[in-house]
mmCIF entry with sequence, helices, sheets and N, C-alpha, C, O atoms, coordinates in Angstrom:
data_MODEL
# 
_entry.id   MODEL 
# 
_entity.id                         1 
_entity.type                       polymer 
_entity.pdbx_number_of_molecules   1 
# 
_entity_poly.entity_id                      1 
_entity_poly.type                           'polypeptide(L)' 
_entity_poly.nstd_linkage                   no 
_entity_poly.nstd_monomer                   no 
_entity_poly.pdbx_seq_one_letter_code       DGDGKADQAVYRDGTWYQNRSVGGFNVAFFGLPGDKPVPAGYIP 
_entity_poly.pdbx_seq_one_letter_code_can   DGDGKADQAVYRDGTWYQNRSVGGFNVAFFGLPGDKPVPAGYIP 
_entity_poly.pdbx_strand_id                 A 
# 
loop_
_entity_poly_seq.entity_id 
_entity_poly_seq.num 
_entity_poly_seq.mon_id 
_entity_poly_seq.hetero 
1 1  ASP n 
1 2  GLY n 
1 3  ASP n 
1 4  GLY n 
1 5  LYS n 
1 6  ALA n 
1 7  ASP n 
1 8  GLN n 
1 9  ALA n 
1 10 VAL n 
1 11 TYR n 
1 12 ARG n 
1 13 ASP n 
1 14 GLY n 
1 15 THR n 
1 16 TRP n 
1 17 TYR n 
1 18 GLN n 
1 19 ASN n 
1 20 ARG n 
1 21 SER n 
1 22 VAL n 
1 23 GLY n 
1 24 GLY n 
1 25 PHE n 
1 26 ASN n 
1 27 VAL n 
1 28 ALA n 
1 29 PHE n 
1 30 PHE n 
1 31 GLY n 
1 32 LEU n 
1 33 PRO n 
1 34 GLY n 
1 35 ASP n 
1 36 LYS n 
1 37 PRO n 
1 38 VAL n 
1 39 PRO n 
1 40 ALA n 
1 41 GLY n 
1 42 TYR n 
1 43 ILE n 
1 44 PRO n 
# 
_struct_asym.id          A 
_struct_asym.entity_id   1 
# 
_struct_sheet.id               AA1 
_struct_sheet.type             ? 
_struct_sheet.number_strands   3 
_struct_sheet.details          ? 
# 
loop_
_struct_sheet_order.sheet_id 
_struct_sheet_order.range_id_1 
_struct_sheet_order.range_id_2 
_struct_sheet_order.offset 
_struct_sheet_order.sense 
AA1 1 2 ? anti-parallel 
AA1 2 3 ? anti-parallel 
# 
loop_
_struct_sheet_range.sheet_id 
_struct_sheet_range.id 
_struct_sheet_range.beg_label_comp_id 
_struct_sheet_range.beg_label_asym_id 
_struct_sheet_range.beg_label_seq_id 
_struct_sheet_range.pdbx_beg_PDB_ins_code 
_struct_sheet_range.end_label_comp_id 
_struct_sheet_range.end_label_asym_id 
_struct_sheet_range.end_label_seq_id 
_struct_sheet_range.pdbx_end_PDB_ins_code 
_struct_sheet_range.beg_auth_comp_id 
_struct_sheet_range.beg_auth_asym_id 
_struct_sheet_range.beg_auth_seq_id 
_struct_sheet_range.end_auth_comp_id 
_struct_sheet_range.end_auth_asym_id 
_struct_sheet_range.end_auth_seq_id 
AA1 1 GLN A 8  ? ARG A 12 ? GLN A 8  ARG A 12 
AA1 2 THR A 15 ? ARG A 20 ? THR A 15 ARG A 20 
AA1 3 GLY A 24 ? PHE A 29 ? GLY A 24 PHE A 29 
# 
loop_
_atom_site.group_PDB 
_atom_site.id 
_atom_site.type_symbol 
_atom_site.label_atom_id 
_atom_site.label_alt_id 
_atom_site.label_comp_id 
_atom_site.label_asym_id 
_atom_site.label_entity_id 
_atom_site.label_seq_id 
_atom_site.pdbx_PDB_ins_code 
_atom_site.Cartn_x 
_atom_site.Cartn_y 
_atom_site.Cartn_z 
_atom_site.occupancy 
_atom_site.B_iso_or_equiv 
_atom_site.pdbx_formal_charge 
_atom_site.auth_seq_id 
_atom_site.auth_comp_id 
_atom_site.auth_asym_id 
_atom_site.auth_atom_id 
_atom_site.pdbx_PDB_model_num 
ATOM 1   N N  . ASP A 1 1  ? -2.651  5.804  -4.835  1.00 0.00 ? 1  ASP A N  1 
ATOM 2   C CA . ASP A 1 1  ? -1.662  4.751  -4.802  1.00 0.00 ? 1  ASP A CA 1 
ATOM 3   C C  . ASP A 1 1  ? -0.444  5.145  -3.976  1.00 0.00 ? 1  ASP A C  1 
ATOM 4   O O  . ASP A 1 1  ? 0.485   4.351  -3.831  1.00 0.00 ? 1  ASP A O  1 
ATOM 5   N N  . GLY A 1 2  ? -0.434  6.378  -3.425  1.00 0.00 ? 2  GLY A N  1 
ATOM 6   C CA . GLY A 1 2  ? 0.592   6.767  -2.467  1.00 0.00 ? 2  GLY A CA 1 
ATOM 7   C C  . GLY A 1 2  ? 1.936   7.182  -3.026  1.00 0.00 ? 2  GLY A C  1 
ATOM 8   O O  . GLY A 1 2  ? 2.902   7.296  -2.271  1.00 0.00 ? 2  GLY A O  1 
ATOM 9   N N  . ASP A 1 3  ? 2.030   7.414  -4.348  1.00 0.00 ? 3  ASP A N  1 
ATOM 10  C CA . ASP A 1 3  ? 3.330   7.781  -4.911  1.00 0.00 ? 3  ASP A CA 1 
ATOM 11  C C  . ASP A 1 3  ? 3.537   9.294  -4.997  1.00 0.00 ? 3  ASP A C  1 
ATOM 12  O O  . ASP A 1 3  ? 4.596   9.740  -5.439  1.00 0.00 ? 3  ASP A O  1 
ATOM 13  N N  . GLY A 1 4  ? 2.556   10.088 -4.586  1.00 0.00 ? 4  GLY A N  1 
ATOM 14  C CA . GLY A 1 4  ? 2.683   11.541 -4.603  1.00 0.00 ? 4  GLY A CA 1 
ATOM 15  C C  . GLY A 1 4  ? 2.360   12.178 -5.946  1.00 0.00 ? 4  GLY A C  1 
ATOM 16  O O  . GLY A 1 4  ? 2.482   13.395 -6.089  1.00 0.00 ? 4  GLY A O  1 
ATOM 17  N N  . LYS A 1 5  ? 1.951   11.385 -6.935  1.00 0.00 ? 5  LYS A N  1 
ATOM 18  C CA . LYS A 1 5  ? 1.603   11.894 -8.259  1.00 0.00 ? 5  LYS A CA 1 
ATOM 19  C C  . LYS A 1 5  ? 0.089   11.864 -8.442  1.00 0.00 ? 5  LYS A C  1 
ATOM 20  O O  . LYS A 1 5  ? -0.597  10.990 -7.912  1.00 0.00 ? 5  LYS A O  1 
ATOM 21  N N  . ALA A 1 6  ? -0.421  12.835 -9.202  1.00 0.00 ? 6  ALA A N  1 
ATOM 22  C CA . ALA A 1 6  ? -1.850  12.860 -9.498  1.00 0.00 ? 6  ALA A CA 1 
ATOM 23  C C  . ALA A 1 6  ? -2.189  11.741 -10.481 1.00 0.00 ? 6  ALA A C  1 
ATOM 24  O O  . ALA A 1 6  ? -1.394  11.417 -11.363 1.00 0.00 ? 6  ALA A O  1 
ATOM 25  N N  . ASP A 1 7  ? -3.362  11.163 -10.321 1.00 0.00 ? 7  ASP A N  1 
ATOM 26  C CA . ASP A 1 7  ? -3.835  10.104 -11.207 1.00 0.00 ? 7  ASP A CA 1 
ATOM 27  C C  . ASP A 1 7  ? -5.097  10.580 -11.919 1.00 0.00 ? 7  ASP A C  1 
ATOM 28  O O  . ASP A 1 7  ? -5.857  11.379 -11.373 1.00 0.00 ? 7  ASP A O  1 
ATOM 29  N N  . GLN A 1 8  ? -5.318  10.097 -13.122 1.00 0.00 ? 8  GLN A N  1 
ATOM 30  C CA . GLN A 1 8  ? -6.505  10.447 -13.891 1.00 0.00 ? 8  GLN A CA 1 
ATOM 31  C C  . GLN A 1 8  ? -7.652  9.527  -13.486 1.00 0.00 ? 8  GLN A C  1 
ATOM 32  O O  . GLN A 1 8  ? -7.462  8.330  -13.275 1.00 0.00 ? 8  GLN A O  1 
ATOM 33  N N  . ALA A 1 9  ? -8.847  10.112 -13.383 1.00 0.00 ? 9  ALA A N  1 
ATOM 34  C CA . ALA A 1 9  ? -10.028 9.309  -13.064 1.00 0.00 ? 9  ALA A CA 1 
ATOM 35  C C  . ALA A 1 9  ? -11.244 9.892  -13.770 1.00 0.00 ? 9  ALA A C  1 
ATOM 36  O O  . ALA A 1 9  ? -11.364 11.105 -13.938 1.00 0.00 ? 9  ALA A O  1 
ATOM 37  N N  . VAL A 1 10 ? -12.139 9.002  -14.180 1.00 0.00 ? 10 VAL A N  1 
ATOM 38  C CA . VAL A 1 10 ? -13.399 9.388  -14.814 1.00 0.00 ? 10 VAL A CA 1 
ATOM 39  C C  . VAL A 1 10 ? -14.514 8.642  -14.098 1.00 0.00 ? 10 VAL A C  1 
ATOM 40  O O  . VAL A 1 10 ? -14.396 7.447  -13.825 1.00 0.00 ? 10 VAL A O  1 
ATOM 41  N N  . TYR A 1 11 ? -15.607 9.359  -13.790 1.00 0.00 ? 11 TYR A N  1 
ATOM 42  C CA . TYR A 1 11 ? -16.763 8.754  -13.133 1.00 0.00 ? 11 TYR A CA 1 
ATOM 43  C C  . TYR A 1 11 ? -17.922 8.707  -14.116 1.00 0.00 ? 11 TYR A C  1 
ATOM 44  O O  . TYR A 1 11 ? -18.287 9.728  -14.698 1.00 0.00 ? 11 TYR A O  1 
ATOM 45  N N  . ARG A 1 12 ? -18.501 7.521  -14.303 1.00 0.00 ? 12 ARG A N  1 
ATOM 46  C CA . ARG A 1 12 ? -19.672 7.369  -15.170 1.00 0.00 ? 12 ARG A CA 1 
ATOM 47  C C  . ARG A 1 12 ? -20.644 6.380  -14.545 1.00 0.00 ? 12 ARG A C  1 
ATOM 48  O O  . ARG A 1 12 ? -20.326 5.203  -14.374 1.00 0.00 ? 12 ARG A O  1 
ATOM 49  N N  . ASP A 1 13 ? -21.826 6.869  -14.209 1.00 0.00 ? 13 ASP A N  1 
ATOM 50  C CA . ASP A 1 13 ? -22.927 6.017  -13.732 1.00 0.00 ? 13 ASP A CA 1 
ATOM 51  C C  . ASP A 1 13 ? -22.531 4.999  -12.670 1.00 0.00 ? 13 ASP A C  1 
ATOM 52  O O  . ASP A 1 13 ? -22.795 3.807  -12.823 1.00 0.00 ? 13 ASP A O  1 
ATOM 53  N N  . GLY A 1 14 ? -21.904 5.460  -11.603 1.00 0.00 ? 14 GLY A N  1 
ATOM 54  C CA . GLY A 1 14 ? -21.572 4.583  -10.486 1.00 0.00 ? 14 GLY A CA 1 
ATOM 55  C C  . GLY A 1 14 ? -20.277 3.811  -10.643 1.00 0.00 ? 14 GLY A C  1 
ATOM 56  O O  . GLY A 1 14 ? -19.971 2.945  -9.823  1.00 0.00 ? 14 GLY A O  1 
ATOM 57  N N  . THR A 1 15 ? -19.506 4.109  -11.687 1.00 0.00 ? 15 THR A N  1 
ATOM 58  C CA . THR A 1 15 ? -18.252 3.400  -11.930 1.00 0.00 ? 15 THR A CA 1 
ATOM 59  C C  . THR A 1 15 ? -17.114 4.402  -12.088 1.00 0.00 ? 15 THR A C  1 
ATOM 60  O O  . THR A 1 15 ? -17.215 5.351  -12.865 1.00 0.00 ? 15 THR A O  1 
ATOM 61  N N  . TRP A 1 16 ? -16.042 4.183  -11.353 1.00 0.00 ? 16 TRP A N  1 
ATOM 62  C CA . TRP A 1 16 ? -14.823 4.987  -11.484 1.00 0.00 ? 16 TRP A CA 1 
ATOM 63  C C  . TRP A 1 16 ? -13.827 4.244  -12.358 1.00 0.00 ? 16 TRP A C  1 
ATOM 64  O O  . TRP A 1 16 ? -13.551 3.065  -12.137 1.00 0.00 ? 16 TRP A O  1 
ATOM 65  N N  . TYR A 1 17 ? -13.289 4.942  -13.352 1.00 0.00 ? 17 TYR A N  1 
ATOM 66  C CA . TYR A 1 17 ? -12.228 4.412  -14.203 1.00 0.00 ? 17 TYR A CA 1 
ATOM 67  C C  . TYR A 1 17 ? -10.972 5.208  -13.866 1.00 0.00 ? 17 TYR A C  1 
ATOM 68  O O  . TYR A 1 17 ? -10.957 6.429  -14.016 1.00 0.00 ? 17 TYR A O  1 
ATOM 69  N N  . GLN A 1 18 ? -9.930  4.536  -13.416 1.00 0.00 ? 18 GLN A N  1 
ATOM 70  C CA . GLN A 1 18 ? -8.708  5.207  -12.964 1.00 0.00 ? 18 GLN A CA 1 
ATOM 71  C C  . GLN A 1 18 ? -7.515  4.764  -13.797 1.00 0.00 ? 18 GLN A C  1 
ATOM 72  O O  . GLN A 1 18 ? -7.314  3.573  -14.039 1.00 0.00 ? 18 GLN A O  1 
ATOM 73  N N  . ASN A 1 19 ? -6.734  5.737  -14.229 1.00 0.00 ? 19 ASN A N  1 
ATOM 74  C CA . ASN A 1 19 ? -5.459  5.469  -14.887 1.00 0.00 ? 19 ASN A CA 1 
ATOM 75  C C  . ASN A 1 19 ? -4.384  5.884  -13.889 1.00 0.00 ? 19 ASN A C  1 
ATOM 76  O O  . ASN A 1 19 ? -4.023  7.058  -13.809 1.00 0.00 ? 19 ASN A O  1 
ATOM 77  N N  . ARG A 1 20 ? -3.882  4.932  -13.140 1.00 0.00 ? 20 ARG A N  1 
ATOM 78  C CA . ARG A 1 20 ? -2.966  5.228  -12.042 1.00 0.00 ? 20 ARG A CA 1 
ATOM 79  C C  . ARG A 1 20 ? -1.521  5.232  -12.521 1.00 0.00 ? 20 ARG A C  1 
ATOM 80  O O  . ARG A 1 20 ? -1.151  4.474  -13.418 1.00 0.00 ? 20 ARG A O  1 
ATOM 81  N N  . SER A 1 21 ? -0.709  6.093  -11.913 1.00 0.00 ? 21 SER A N  1 
ATOM 82  C CA . SER A 1 21 ? 0.706   6.172  -12.276 1.00 0.00 ? 21 SER A CA 1 
ATOM 83  C C  . SER A 1 21 ? 1.467   4.926  -11.831 1.00 0.00 ? 21 SER A C  1 
ATOM 84  O O  . SER A 1 21 ? 2.510   4.597  -12.395 1.00 0.00 ? 21 SER A O  1 
ATOM 85  N N  . VAL A 1 22 ? 0.944   4.237  -10.821 1.00 0.00 ? 22 VAL A N  1 
ATOM 86  C CA . VAL A 1 22 ? 1.515   2.966  -10.369 1.00 0.00 ? 22 VAL A CA 1 
ATOM 87  C C  . VAL A 1 22 ? 0.383   1.937  -10.400 1.00 0.00 ? 22 VAL A C  1 
ATOM 88  O O  . VAL A 1 22 ? -0.690  2.188  -9.852  1.00 0.00 ? 22 VAL A O  1 
ATOM 89  N N  . GLY A 1 23 ? 0.602   0.818  -11.014 1.00 0.00 ? 23 GLY A N  1 
ATOM 90  C CA . GLY A 1 23 ? -0.408  -0.232 -11.015 1.00 0.00 ? 23 GLY A CA 1 
ATOM 91  C C  . GLY A 1 23 ? -1.330  -0.230 -12.214 1.00 0.00 ? 23 GLY A C  1 
ATOM 92  O O  . GLY A 1 23 ? -2.177  -1.116 -12.328 1.00 0.00 ? 23 GLY A O  1 
ATOM 93  N N  . GLY A 1 24 ? -1.198  0.734  -13.115 1.00 0.00 ? 24 GLY A N  1 
ATOM 94  C CA . GLY A 1 24 ? -1.982  0.716  -14.345 1.00 0.00 ? 24 GLY A CA 1 
ATOM 95  C C  . GLY A 1 24 ? -3.436  1.109  -14.174 1.00 0.00 ? 24 GLY A C  1 
ATOM 96  O O  . GLY A 1 24 ? -3.773  1.935  -13.326 1.00 0.00 ? 24 GLY A O  1 
ATOM 97  N N  . PHE A 1 25 ? -4.297  0.510  -14.988 1.00 0.00 ? 25 PHE A N  1 
ATOM 98  C CA . PHE A 1 25 ? -5.705  0.862  -15.080 1.00 0.00 ? 25 PHE A CA 1 
ATOM 99  C C  . PHE A 1 25 ? -6.519  0.115  -14.030 1.00 0.00 ? 25 PHE A C  1 
ATOM 100 O O  . PHE A 1 25 ? -6.262  -1.055 -13.748 1.00 0.00 ? 25 PHE A O  1 
ATOM 101 N N  . ASN A 1 26 ? -7.513  0.809  -13.448 1.00 0.00 ? 26 ASN A N  1 
ATOM 102 C CA . ASN A 1 26 ? -8.347  0.215  -12.410 1.00 0.00 ? 26 ASN A CA 1 
ATOM 103 C C  . ASN A 1 26 ? -9.796  0.634  -12.633 1.00 0.00 ? 26 ASN A C  1 
ATOM 104 O O  . ASN A 1 26 ? -10.062 1.758  -13.059 1.00 0.00 ? 26 ASN A O  1 
ATOM 105 N N  . VAL A 1 27 ? -10.724 -0.262 -12.346 1.00 0.00 ? 27 VAL A N  1 
ATOM 106 C CA . VAL A 1 27 ? -12.150 0.041  -12.395 1.00 0.00 ? 27 VAL A CA 1 
ATOM 107 C C  . VAL A 1 27 ? -12.727 -0.246 -11.020 1.00 0.00 ? 27 VAL A C  1 
ATOM 108 O O  . VAL A 1 27 ? -12.507 -1.320 -10.459 1.00 0.00 ? 27 VAL A O  1 
ATOM 109 N N  . ALA A 1 28 ? -13.470 0.721  -10.473 1.00 0.00 ? 28 ALA A N  1 
ATOM 110 C CA . ALA A 1 28 ? -14.078 0.555  -9.153  1.00 0.00 ? 28 ALA A CA 1 
ATOM 111 C C  . ALA A 1 28 ? -15.554 0.933  -9.230  1.00 0.00 ? 28 ALA A C  1 
ATOM 112 O O  . ALA A 1 28 ? -15.900 1.986  -9.765  1.00 0.00 ? 28 ALA A O  1 
ATOM 113 N N  . PHE A 1 29 ? -16.418 0.081  -8.700  1.00 0.00 ? 29 PHE A N  1 
ATOM 114 C CA . PHE A 1 29 ? -17.848 0.353  -8.663  1.00 0.00 ? 29 PHE A CA 1 
ATOM 115 C C  . PHE A 1 29 ? -18.161 0.999  -7.319  1.00 0.00 ? 29 PHE A C  1 
ATOM 116 O O  . PHE A 1 29 ? -18.079 0.359  -6.271  1.00 0.00 ? 29 PHE A O  1 
ATOM 117 N N  . PHE A 1 30 ? -18.523 2.291  -7.371  1.00 0.00 ? 30 PHE A N  1 
ATOM 118 C CA . PHE A 1 30 ? -18.785 3.037  -6.141  1.00 0.00 ? 30 PHE A CA 1 
ATOM 119 C C  . PHE A 1 30 ? -19.768 4.148  -6.471  1.00 0.00 ? 30 PHE A C  1 
ATOM 120 O O  . PHE A 1 30 ? -19.469 5.018  -7.289  1.00 0.00 ? 30 PHE A O  1 
ATOM 121 N N  . GLY A 1 31 ? -20.913 4.130  -5.856  1.00 0.00 ? 31 GLY A N  1 
ATOM 122 C CA . GLY A 1 31 ? -21.929 5.134  -6.125  1.00 0.00 ? 31 GLY A CA 1 
ATOM 123 C C  . GLY A 1 31 ? -23.054 4.548  -6.957  1.00 0.00 ? 31 GLY A C  1 
ATOM 124 O O  . GLY A 1 31 ? -23.075 3.357  -7.267  1.00 0.00 ? 31 GLY A O  1 
ATOM 125 N N  . LEU A 1 32 ? -23.990 5.423  -7.311  1.00 0.00 ? 32 LEU A N  1 
ATOM 126 C CA . LEU A 1 32 ? -25.161 5.018  -8.079  1.00 0.00 ? 32 LEU A CA 1 
ATOM 127 C C  . LEU A 1 32 ? -25.302 5.911  -9.299  1.00 0.00 ? 32 LEU A C  1 
ATOM 128 O O  . LEU A 1 32 ? -24.837 7.050  -9.292  1.00 0.00 ? 32 LEU A O  1 
ATOM 129 N N  . PRO A 1 33 ? -25.939 5.404  -10.346 1.00 0.00 ? 33 PRO A N  1 
ATOM 130 C CA . PRO A 1 33 ? -26.205 6.279  -11.492 1.00 0.00 ? 33 PRO A CA 1 
ATOM 131 C C  . PRO A 1 33 ? -26.950 7.529  -11.026 1.00 0.00 ? 33 PRO A C  1 
ATOM 132 O O  . PRO A 1 33 ? -27.903 7.434  -10.252 1.00 0.00 ? 33 PRO A O  1 
ATOM 133 N N  . GLY A 1 34 ? -26.526 8.677  -11.488 1.00 0.00 ? 34 GLY A N  1 
ATOM 134 C CA . GLY A 1 34 ? -27.128 9.941  -11.068 1.00 0.00 ? 34 GLY A CA 1 
ATOM 135 C C  . GLY A 1 34 ? -26.355 10.646 -9.969  1.00 0.00 ? 34 GLY A C  1 
ATOM 136 O O  . GLY A 1 34 ? -26.560 11.842 -9.759  1.00 0.00 ? 34 GLY A O  1 
ATOM 137 N N  . ASP A 1 35 ? -25.473 9.952  -9.258  1.00 0.00 ? 35 ASP A N  1 
ATOM 138 C CA . ASP A 1 35 ? -24.626 10.600 -8.256  1.00 0.00 ? 35 ASP A CA 1 
ATOM 139 C C  . ASP A 1 35 ? -23.699 11.596 -8.937  1.00 0.00 ? 35 ASP A C  1 
ATOM 140 O O  . ASP A 1 35 ? -23.291 11.393 -10.080 1.00 0.00 ? 35 ASP A O  1 
ATOM 141 N N  . LYS A 1 36 ? -23.371 12.667 -8.237  1.00 0.00 ? 36 LYS A N  1 
ATOM 142 C CA . LYS A 1 36 ? -22.472 13.683 -8.766  1.00 0.00 ? 36 LYS A CA 1 
ATOM 143 C C  . LYS A 1 36 ? -21.169 13.671 -7.966  1.00 0.00 ? 36 LYS A C  1 
ATOM 144 O O  . LYS A 1 36 ? -21.193 13.868 -6.751  1.00 0.00 ? 36 LYS A O  1 
ATOM 145 N N  . PRO A 1 37 ? -20.032 13.444 -8.628  1.00 0.00 ? 37 PRO A N  1 
ATOM 146 C CA . PRO A 1 37 ? -18.755 13.496 -7.913  1.00 0.00 ? 37 PRO A CA 1 
ATOM 147 C C  . PRO A 1 37 ? -18.407 14.936 -7.542  1.00 0.00 ? 37 PRO A C  1 
ATOM 148 O O  . PRO A 1 37 ? -18.764 15.867 -8.265  1.00 0.00 ? 37 PRO A O  1 
ATOM 149 N N  . VAL A 1 38 ? -17.724 15.119 -6.438  1.00 0.00 ? 38 VAL A N  1 
ATOM 150 C CA . VAL A 1 38 ? -17.292 16.436 -5.981  1.00 0.00 ? 38 VAL A CA 1 
ATOM 151 C C  . VAL A 1 38 ? -15.771 16.473 -6.045  1.00 0.00 ? 38 VAL A C  1 
ATOM 152 O O  . VAL A 1 38 ? -15.100 15.867 -5.209  1.00 0.00 ? 38 VAL A O  1 
ATOM 153 N N  . PRO A 1 39 ? -15.212 17.190 -7.047  1.00 0.00 ? 39 PRO A N  1 
ATOM 154 C CA . PRO A 1 39 ? -13.755 17.228 -7.187  1.00 0.00 ? 39 PRO A CA 1 
ATOM 155 C C  . PRO A 1 39 ? -13.100 18.048 -6.084  1.00 0.00 ? 39 PRO A C  1 
ATOM 156 O O  . PRO A 1 39 ? -13.566 19.136 -5.744  1.00 0.00 ? 39 PRO A O  1 
ATOM 157 N N  . ALA A 1 40 ? -12.035 17.526 -5.539  1.00 0.00 ? 40 ALA A N  1 
ATOM 158 C CA . ALA A 1 40 ? -11.262 18.217 -4.509  1.00 0.00 ? 40 ALA A CA 1 
ATOM 159 C C  . ALA A 1 40 ? -9.996  17.423 -4.253  1.00 0.00 ? 40 ALA A C  1 
ATOM 160 O O  . ALA A 1 40 ? -9.859  16.289 -4.712  1.00 0.00 ? 40 ALA A O  1 
ATOM 161 N N  . GLY A 1 41 ? -9.080  18.019 -3.523  1.00 0.00 ? 41 GLY A N  1 
ATOM 162 C CA . GLY A 1 41 ? -7.850  17.333 -3.156  1.00 0.00 ? 41 GLY A CA 1 
ATOM 163 C C  . GLY A 1 41 ? -8.040  16.583 -1.855  1.00 0.00 ? 41 GLY A C  1 
ATOM 164 O O  . GLY A 1 41 ? -7.668  17.081 -0.792  1.00 0.00 ? 41 GLY A O  1 
ATOM 165 N N  . TYR A 1 42 ? -8.607  15.409 -1.923  1.00 0.00 ? 42 TYR A N  1 
ATOM 166 C CA . TYR A 1 42 ? -8.873  14.612 -0.723  1.00 0.00 ? 42 TYR A CA 1 
ATOM 167 C C  . TYR A 1 42 ? -7.611  13.894 -0.276  1.00 0.00 ? 42 TYR A C  1 
ATOM 168 O O  . TYR A 1 42 ? -7.386  12.732 -0.614  1.00 0.00 ? 42 TYR A O  1 
ATOM 169 N N  . ILE A 1 43 ? -6.810  14.592 0.475   1.00 0.00 ? 43 ILE A N  1 
ATOM 170 C CA . ILE A 1 43 ? -5.552  14.032 0.979   1.00 0.00 ? 43 ILE A CA 1 
ATOM 171 C C  . ILE A 1 43 ? -5.623  14.031 2.498   1.00 0.00 ? 43 ILE A C  1 
ATOM 172 O O  . ILE A 1 43 ? -5.785  15.086 3.112   1.00 0.00 ? 43 ILE A O  1 
ATOM 173 N N  . PRO A 1 44 ? -5.504  12.860 3.109   1.00 0.00 ? 44 PRO A N  1 
ATOM 174 C CA . PRO A 1 44 ? -5.613  12.800 4.576   1.00 0.00 ? 44 PRO A CA 1 
ATOM 175 C C  . PRO A 1 44 ? -4.452  13.475 5.270   1.00 0.00 ? 44 PRO A C  1 
ATOM 176 O O  . PRO A 1 44 ? -4.401  13.507 6.499   1.00 0.00 ? 44 PRO A O  1 
# 
């Protein structure tokens, strides 16, 4: 969300659940059941 703060996220079966510091709770469908997320600091 671009505010410089870390946000909480959980991935379950192709769905991301995000608790963002700005804008509240968000659900995003991305990926497929069985996909494995790779944690890292993805900052452009």
